[in-house]
VMD Tcl script that draws the C-alpha trace (Angstrom):
set ca {
  {0.00 0.00 0.00}
  {2.80 2.33 0.96}
  {4.63 1.43 -2.24}
  {1.52 2.21 -4.27}
  {1.13 5.59 -2.60}
  {4.79 6.38 -3.18}
  {4.49 5.43 -6.84}
  {1.40 7.61 -7.25}
  {3.14 10.52 -5.55}
  {6.18 10.07 -7.82}
  {4.01 10.05 -10.93}
  {2.07 13.16 -9.83}
  {5.06 15.18 -8.63}
  {7.72 14.14 -11.14}
  {6.42 12.24 -14.17}
  {3.38 14.41 -14.92}
  {5.24 17.78 -14.68}
  {8.00 16.40 -16.92}
  {5.50 15.13 -19.49}
  {3.53 18.38 -19.26}
  {6.55 20.56 -20.04}
  {7.66 18.36 -22.93}
  {4.12 18.65 -24.31}
  {4.24 22.46 -23.95}
  {7.46 22.69 -25.94}
  {6.07 20.32 -28.56}
  {2.96 22.48 -28.89}
  {5.01 25.67 -29.19}
  {7.27 24.34 -31.94}
  {4.34 22.55 -33.59}
  {2.47 25.84 -33.80}
  {5.47 27.62 -35.30}
  {5.93 24.84 -37.84}
  {2.26 24.95 -38.83}
  {2.35 28.74 -39.18}
  {5.45 28.58 -41.37}
  {3.82 25.91 -43.55}
  {0.56 27.91 -43.77}
  {2.38 31.09 -44.74}
  {4.25 29.19 -47.44}
  {1.02 27.73 -48.88}
  {-0.87 30.97 -49.23}
  {-1.44 34.53 -48.12}
  {-1.85 34.74 -44.35}
  {-2.45 38.08 -42.65}
  {-0.49 38.17 -39.37}
  {-2.82 40.79 -37.81}
  {-6.01 38.85 -38.56}
  {-4.38 35.58 -37.54}
  {-3.28 37.05 -34.18}
  {-6.78 38.37 -33.48}
  {-8.37 34.95 -34.05}
  {-5.72 33.29 -31.87}
  {-6.51 35.74 -29.04}
  {-10.25 35.21 -29.59}
  {-10.05 31.41 -29.38}
  {-7.77 31.54 -26.35}
  {-10.10 33.95 -24.57}
  {-13.10 31.73 -25.32}
  {-11.45 28.80 -23.53}
  {-10.10 30.93 -20.66}
  {-13.46 32.61 -20.02}
  {-14.88 30.03 -17.57}
  {-11.59 29.49 -15.67}
  {-11.92 32.29 -13.07}
  {-15.49 31.24 -12.29}
  {-14.51 27.59 -11.88}
  {-11.30 28.10 -9.88}
  {-12.46 30.95 -7.66}
  {-16.16 30.22 -7.18}
  {-15.55 29.86 -3.41}
  {-12.87 32.51 -3.14}
  {-13.25 36.19 -2.39}
  {-11.64 37.79 -5.44}
  {-9.81 41.03 -4.57}
  {-11.25 44.07 -6.36}
  {-9.57 45.04 -9.61}
  {-8.52 48.68 -9.63}
  {-8.44 50.86 -12.73}
  {-4.66 51.35 -12.46}
  {-4.26 47.56 -12.54}
  {-6.33 47.35 -15.75}
  {-4.20 50.09 -17.34}
  {-1.01 48.19 -16.49}
  {-2.41 44.96 -17.90}
  {-3.50 46.80 -21.05}
  {0.03 48.13 -21.58}
  {1.37 44.63 -20.93}
  {-1.00 43.23 -23.56}
  {0.30 45.80 -26.07}
  {3.84 44.53 -25.46}
  {2.74 40.92 -25.79}
  {0.77 41.68 -28.95}
  {3.77 43.34 -30.58}
  {5.89 40.39 -29.48}
  {3.55 37.95 -31.23}
  {3.37 40.04 -34.41}
  {7.17 40.28 -34.55}
  {7.35 36.53 -34.01}
  {4.99 35.75 -36.90}
  {6.85 38.15 -39.21}
  {10.16 36.61 -38.15}
  {8.83 33.12 -38.91}
  {7.76 34.18 -42.39}
  {11.28 35.41 -43.16}
  {13.28 32.64 -41.44}
  {12.31 29.31 -39.83}
  {10.93 27.69 -36.65}
  {14.47 26.53 -35.85}
  {15.78 30.09 -35.66}
  {12.71 31.07 -33.61}
  {13.46 28.31 -31.10}
  {17.10 29.34 -30.91}
  {16.16 32.96 -30.27}
  {13.62 31.99 -27.60}
  {16.53 31.05 -25.32}
  {17.55 34.71 -25.21}
  {14.63 35.51 -22.89}
  {16.49 34.98 -19.56}
  {19.42 37.09 -20.77}
  {17.13 39.90 -21.93}
  {15.17 39.69 -18.68}
  {18.38 40.02 -16.67}
  {19.48 43.05 -18.71}
  {16.12 44.80 -18.32}
  {15.92 43.98 -14.61}
  {19.30 45.64 -14.13}
  {18.18 48.66 -16.18}
  {15.06 49.07 -14.03}
  {17.09 48.59 -10.83}
  {15.43 45.30 -9.98}
  {18.80 43.58 -10.25}
  {22.02 44.54 -8.47}
  {25.37 43.79 -10.12}
  {27.66 42.54 -7.41}
  {30.66 40.95 -9.11}
  {31.81 39.53 -5.79}
  {28.78 37.25 -6.05}
  {29.25 34.11 -8.14}
  {25.56 34.25 -9.15}
  {26.02 37.72 -10.67}
  {29.08 36.55 -12.58}
  {27.17 33.53 -13.87}
  {24.27 35.67 -15.09}
  {26.50 38.31 -16.73}
  {28.65 35.71 -18.50}
  {25.55 33.73 -19.49}
  {23.98 36.88 -20.98}
  {27.09 37.67 -23.04}
  {27.38 34.07 -24.25}
  {23.68 33.97 -25.20}
  {23.91 37.13 -27.28}
  {27.07 35.83 -28.99}
  {25.23 32.61 -29.85}
  {22.32 34.56 -31.31}
  {24.68 36.53 -33.56}
  {26.33 33.32 -34.78}
  {22.98 31.65 -35.52}
  {21.78 34.71 -37.46}
  {24.92 35.80 -39.31}
  {26.79 32.54 -39.93}
  {25.66 29.43 -41.78}
  {28.73 27.29 -42.29}
  {28.64 23.90 -44.01}
  {25.35 22.06 -44.52}
  {24.87 19.22 -42.06}
  {21.67 17.58 -43.19}
  {19.80 25.42 -48.61}
  {19.63 28.29 -46.68}
  {22.26 30.93 -47.21}
  {22.62 34.00 -45.04}
  {20.16 35.98 -47.11}
  {18.54 39.32 -46.40}
  {15.32 37.50 -45.47}
  {17.17 35.36 -42.91}
  {18.74 38.46 -41.34}
  {15.38 40.26 -41.22}
  {13.80 37.19 -39.64}
  {16.54 37.00 -37.03}
  {16.10 40.66 -36.12}
  {12.33 40.31 -35.75}
  {12.65 37.12 -33.69}
  {15.24 38.68 -31.39}
  {12.92 41.68 -31.02}
  {10.06 39.31 -30.18}
  {11.89 37.80 -27.23}
  {13.24 41.17 -26.10}
  {9.65 42.44 -25.87}
  {8.69 39.19 -24.12}
  {11.41 39.78 -21.54}
  {10.23 43.37 -21.12}
  {6.72 42.05 -20.48}
  {8.10 39.62 -17.88}
  {9.71 42.48 -15.96}
  {6.44 44.43 -16.14}
  {4.55 41.32 -15.03}
  {6.79 41.00 -11.98}
  {5.73 44.48 -10.89}
  {2.04 43.78 -11.55}
  {2.05 40.49 -9.65}
  {3.30 42.29 -6.56}
  {0.03 44.20 -6.43}
  {-2.44 41.47 -7.41}
  {-2.15 37.86 -6.19}
  {-4.47 35.74 -8.37}
  {-2.60 34.58 -11.46}
  {-5.56 33.31 -13.45}
  {-7.35 36.65 -13.00}
  {-4.27 38.40 -14.40}
  {-4.38 35.97 -17.35}
  {-8.09 36.63 -17.81}
  {-7.78 40.43 -17.80}
  {-4.69 40.18 -20.00}
  {-6.57 37.99 -22.51}
  {-9.49 40.40 -22.62}
  {-7.30 43.46 -23.13}
  {-5.12 41.55 -25.61}
  {-8.22 40.67 -27.60}
  {-9.17 44.36 -27.71}
  {-5.66 45.40 -28.82}
  {-5.52 42.67 -31.46}
  {-8.96 43.60 -32.79}
  {-8.12 47.30 -32.96}
  {-4.78 46.69 -34.68}
  {-6.41 44.25 -37.08}
  {-9.07 46.75 -38.10}
  {-6.38 49.38 -38.76}
  {-3.83 47.15 -40.51}
  {-6.16 44.72 -42.35}
  {-8.94 46.76 -43.94}
  {-9.64 44.24 -46.69}
  {-12.72 42.31 -45.52}
  {-11.64 39.25 -47.51}
  {-8.67 38.85 -45.15}
  {-11.09 38.28 -42.25}
  {-13.08 35.52 -43.94}
  {-12.43 32.04 -42.57}
  {-12.30 29.12 -44.97}
  {-12.07 25.39 -44.39}
  {-8.38 25.19 -45.17}
  {-4.95 24.68 -43.61}
  {-4.83 28.27 -42.35}
  {-8.04 27.74 -40.35}
  {-6.63 24.53 -38.85}
  {-3.46 26.38 -37.87}
  {-5.49 29.21 -36.32}
  {-7.57 26.79 -34.24}
  {-4.47 24.91 -33.13}
  {-2.61 28.08 -32.09}
  {-5.65 29.47 -30.29}
  {-6.20 26.33 -28.22}
  {-2.51 25.57 -27.58}
  {-0.83 28.97 -27.20}
  {-3.89 30.86 -26.03}
  {-5.14 28.34 -23.48}
  {-3.37 25.01 -22.87}
  {0.17 26.38 -22.56}
  {-0.94 28.99 -20.02}
  {-2.87 26.51 -17.86}
  {-0.17 23.81 -18.00}
  {2.64 26.22 -17.14}
  {0.73 27.70 -14.21}
  {0.14 24.17 -12.86}
  {3.79 23.16 -13.38}
  {5.03 26.37 -11.77}
  {2.98 25.58 -8.69}
  {4.29 22.01 -8.51}
  {7.94 22.41 -9.48}
  {8.87 26.11 -9.55}
  {10.04 28.51 -12.26}
  {13.55 27.16 -12.73}
  {12.13 23.74 -13.59}
  {9.86 25.31 -16.23}
  {12.73 27.33 -17.71}
  {15.02 24.30 -17.99}
  {12.88 22.82 -20.79}
  {13.17 25.80 -23.13}
  {16.33 24.59 -24.99}
  {14.39 21.43 -25.88}
  {12.53 23.53 -28.48}
  {15.74 23.79 -30.55}
  {15.97 20.01 -30.97}
  {12.22 19.69 -31.66}
  {12.30 22.55 -34.19}
  {15.27 21.07 -36.06}
  {13.54 17.68 -36.34}
  {10.17 19.16 -37.39}
  {11.82 21.60 -39.81}
  {13.75 18.86 -41.58}
  {10.84 16.38 -41.65}
  {7.89 18.67 -42.47}
  {9.30 21.85 -44.02}
  {12.31 20.47 -45.88}
  {14.68 22.84 -44.05}
  {18.42 22.46 -44.40}
  {20.46 22.17 -41.24}
  {23.62 24.25 -41.11}
  {26.56 24.26 -38.76}
  {25.94 27.90 -37.83}
  {22.46 27.16 -36.50}
  {23.71 24.19 -34.48}
  {26.71 26.08 -33.09}
  {24.64 29.16 -32.30}
  {21.97 27.05 -30.62}
  {24.54 25.25 -28.46}
  {26.21 28.53 -27.44}
  {22.88 30.18 -26.59}
  {21.88 27.12 -24.56}
  {25.12 27.31 -22.56}
  {24.45 30.99 -21.86}
  {20.81 30.21 -21.07}
  {21.74 27.66 -18.45}
  {24.33 30.06 -17.02}
  {21.64 32.66 -16.31}
  {19.15 30.06 -15.05}
  {21.83 28.47 -12.84}
  {22.53 31.86 -11.27}
  {18.81 32.31 -10.61}
  {18.55 28.81 -9.11}
  {21.49 29.43 -6.77}
  {19.89 32.67 -5.59}
  {16.73 30.76 -4.70}
  {18.61 28.11 -2.74}
  {21.09 30.52 -1.11}
  {19.40 33.67 0.29}
  {22.79 35.23 1.03}
  {23.47 35.28 -2.72}
  {20.21 37.11 -3.53}
  {20.86 40.16 -5.71}
  {17.51 40.51 -7.42}
  {13.79 40.94 -7.10}
  {12.56 37.39 -7.91}
  {11.35 37.84 -11.48}
  {10.96 34.19 -12.24}
  {9.38 32.98 -9.03}
  {6.20 33.55 -6.99}
  {6.30 36.81 -5.06}
  {4.45 35.82 -1.93}
  {2.64 32.95 -0.28}
  {-0.77 34.01 -1.57}
  {0.43 33.73 -5.16}
  {1.72 30.22 -4.49}
  {-1.66 29.22 -3.08}
  {-3.43 30.23 -6.26}
  {-1.15 28.92 -8.94}
  {2.35 30.33 -8.66}
  {3.93 32.91 -10.92}
  {2.53 33.59 -14.33}
  {4.44 32.92 -17.51}
  {2.80 34.80 -20.35}
}
mol new
graphics top color blue
foreach p $ca { graphics top sphere $p radius 0.5 }
foreach p [lrange $ca 0 end-1] q [lrange $ca 1 end] { graphics top cylinder $p $q radius 0.2 }
display resetview
């Protein structure tokens, strides 16, 4: 009996979170691969596509606050909080648009490589906004600074250098434009994470933040779509591959990824969630070669490896700060901010 309970506890606390995070990374890369394939097959308007993704995600998120907090006194939402969330949604919307444009010009592999820049960008922005203190006597600071420099160097290599073909892209203008847009996407994402850290200090319920963010994001996406896509034909949905991609992205990125990551954050913590991000590079390479016919070049592999080393340097510094309070030099951007947040789902990863 005891052995059965121990096995069940092991599955719930270790196997399920591991499987959940692998599934998240598969869904992320799968969505990028589908979008790249859809954009190659026909005309796809990024602004209309983003609006429908927000709409589908909001539809699935709508009942969550009522289900999770039906017996909880929800703190009142102040107008200043809504304004902050609205500005955050603008950042996230721009991040998504830049990501879709970057995918059109480059590939899901480069997108996955660039995604590992997020911790380095977050560290840089946290220092700029005085949420991070540079104390070079601290080994955690040195790890994060070196990791940031290494990550940026890896991104430059992946974007500017191809090298011999391993499995054909050349370093074309399109590839460079795609790399710039993708790097901008994850810089804006890091900026949003820093802003989120401030917001979460003032409001404890993560799913309510997600709900308000989804609503404001839907408004921003709709407004931008009406301005940028005035051709009514671009808004018409047809039973085609683009519709299937839209539905997939709305359900996965707009709903499942958010819910799964909140659950995993509560069970295992933010460092555990972050550790799976480099897995997207491997998944993207495999999917790109199998489904998109991408060529694999030494520059992409080398850049991906270098960024991953830098990524783990920054994450390792964060992990050591969590386990050693004397080494703490930062406001905890990637972890829950107080006990109440842990109770209701941990820190939010948008």
